[in-house]
C-alpha positions in Angstrom: 8.9 -0.7 -10.7 6.4 0.3 -12.8 8.5 2.3 -14.9 10.5 -0.2 -15.4 7.6 -2.8 -16.5 6.4 0.1 -19.1 9.6 0.6 -20.6 9.2 -3.3 -20.9 5.5 -3.4 -22.8 7.2 -0.6 -25.1 4.8 1.8 -23.5 6.2 5.2 -23.9 7.2 7.7 -21.6 3.3 9.9 -20.9 2.3 6.4 -21.4 4.0 4.9 -18.3 4.0 7.8 -16.4 0.4 8.3 -17.0 -0.1 4.6 -15.2 2.1 5.3 -12.7 -0.6 8.5 -12.4 -3.1 5.8 -11.6 -1.8 4.7 -9.0 -1.3 8.0 -7.4 -4.9 9.1 -8.1 -6.2 5.7 -6.9 -4.3 6.1 -4.1 -5.3 10.3 -3.3 -9.2 8.6 -3.3 -9.3 5.7 -1.3 -7.6 7.2 1.7 -9.9 9.9 3.1 -12.5 7.5 2.5 -10.3 5.0 4.1 -10.2 6.7 7.0 -13.7 8.5 7.6 -15.0 4.9 7.1 -12.9 4.2 10.1 -14.3 7.3 12.5 -17.7 6.2 11.5 -16.4 2.4 12.2 -17.7 1.2 9.0 -14.4 -0.5 8.8 -11.1 -1.8 12.0 -8.3 -0.9 11.7 -7.4 -5.1 11.1 -9.6 -5.5 8.8 -8.7 -2.1 6.2 -5.4 -2.8 7.0 -5.8 -6.9 5.4 -8.0 -6.0 3.0 -5.4 -3.1 1.7 -2.5 -6.1 1.8 -4.1 -8.4 0.2 -5.4 -5.4 -2.6 -1.3 -4.9 -2.9 -0.2 -8.1 -3.0 -2.8 -8.7 -5.6 -1.9 -5.3 -8.2 1.7 -6.8 -7.8 0.7 -10.1 -9.0 -1.4 -8.2 -12.0 1.9 -6.6 -12.7 3.9 -9.8 -14.0 0.4 -9.9 -16.5 1.5 -8.9 -19.9 0.7 -5.7 -21.7 -1.3 -2.6 -20.4 -4.5 -4.3 -19.1 -2.0 -5.8 -16.0 -0.6 -2.5 -15.7 -2.8 -0.1 -15.4 -5.2 -3.5 -13.2 -1.8 -3.5 -11.2 -1.7 0.2 -11.3 -5.4 0.4 -9.5 -4.8 -2.3 -7.0 -1.3 -0.9 -5.3 -3.1 2.7 -5.3 -6.3 1.3 -3.4 -4.5 -1.4 -1.5 -1.6 1.6 -0.5 -4.9 4.2 0.2 -6.4 1.6 2.5 -3.0 0.8 4.7 -1.5 4.7 4.8 -4.1 6.2 7.1 -5.7 3.6 8.7 -2.4 2.6 10.1 -1.4 5.5 10.9 -4.7 6.8 13.2 -4.0 2.7 14.7 -0.3 4.3 15.8 -2.0 7.4 16.5 -4.9 6.1 18.6 -1.9 3.4 20.7 0.3 6.7 21.7 1.1 8.0 24.4 -0.2 12.1 23.8 3.8 13.4 25.0 5.4 11.0 22.6 2.7 11.1 19.4 4.7 13.6 17.7 8.5 11.5 18.0 5.9 8.7 16.7 4.2 10.2 14.1 7.2 11.6 12.1 9.0 7.7 13.0 5.8 5.8 11.0 6.0 8.5 8.2 10.3 7.3 8.5 8.6 4.0 7.8 6.5 4.7 5.4 9.2 6.5 2.7 11.7 3.2 3.8 8.9 1.2 2.3 8.2 3.6 -0.4 12.1 2.6 -1.1 12.2 -0.8 0.1 9.3 -2.4 -2.1 11.1 -1.8 -5.2 14.5 -2.5 -3.9 13.3 -5.6 -3.3 11.8 -6.6 -6.8 14.9 -5.1 -8.3 17.2 -7.3 -6.1 15.7 -10.3 -7.2 15.1 -9.1 -10.4 18.7 -8.5 -10.9 19.3 -12.0 -10.4 16.5 -13.4 -11.8 13.9 -11.4 -14.4 11.1 -8.5 -12.9 8.3 -11.5 -13.1 10.3 -12.9 -10.0 10.7 -9.8 -8.8 7.2 -8.9 -8.2 5.8 -12.6 -7.7 8.5 -12.3 -4.3 7.1 -9.2 -3.4 3.3 -10.2 -3.6 4.9 -13.1 -1.5 5.8 -11.1 1.2 2.5 -8.7 1.3 0.0 -11.9 0.9 2.1 -13.3 4.5 0.8 -9.9 6.0 -2.8 -10.1 6.3 -2.5 -14.2 7.9 0.0 -12.1 10.6 -2.4 -9.8 11.1 -5.5 -11.9 11.4 -3.2 -13.2 13.6 -2.8 -10.5 16.2 -5.7 -8.3 17.2 -4.8 -4.6 16.5 -8.1 -3.3 16.2 -7.4 0.4 17.6 -10.4 2.4 19.4 -12.4 5.2 17.1 -10.5 8.5 17.6 -12.5 10.8 20.0 -14.4 12.8 18.2 -13.8 16.7 19.2 -15.9 19.0 21.4 -19.2 20.7 19.5 
């Protein structure tokens, strides 16, 4: 929905594309760090997922803010949040899955991630169609903000990944 937000504040396609690229770069920089931090025991799955969901929710709130600053803040926060969520979620699934089901589980996880990539904008668009884009972003922010509380209510720490033999 960032291109729609960019158009709403009269940004051109290049500027809007740059904002979307900021989101992608943020996620690309955070993902390897998050995976390594989990492997090293510096973060837990529960803490990382909760933080990622909270950052993404705050990013959705920033998307409501007017102007380029709101759009860029949203891009950085959403990219950082999803950059935490993706590798930690996949690592938790891999750690909890029997070896003989790993391919099926990870394939389903990827499908779920793709559905989420499409589902978020669909939620925003469905609500924005009957109200405004601001309400669409706010609704998704509330959905994302609820998720960390569900995580905190349930222990979901995955054991660290086994160290390969030297």
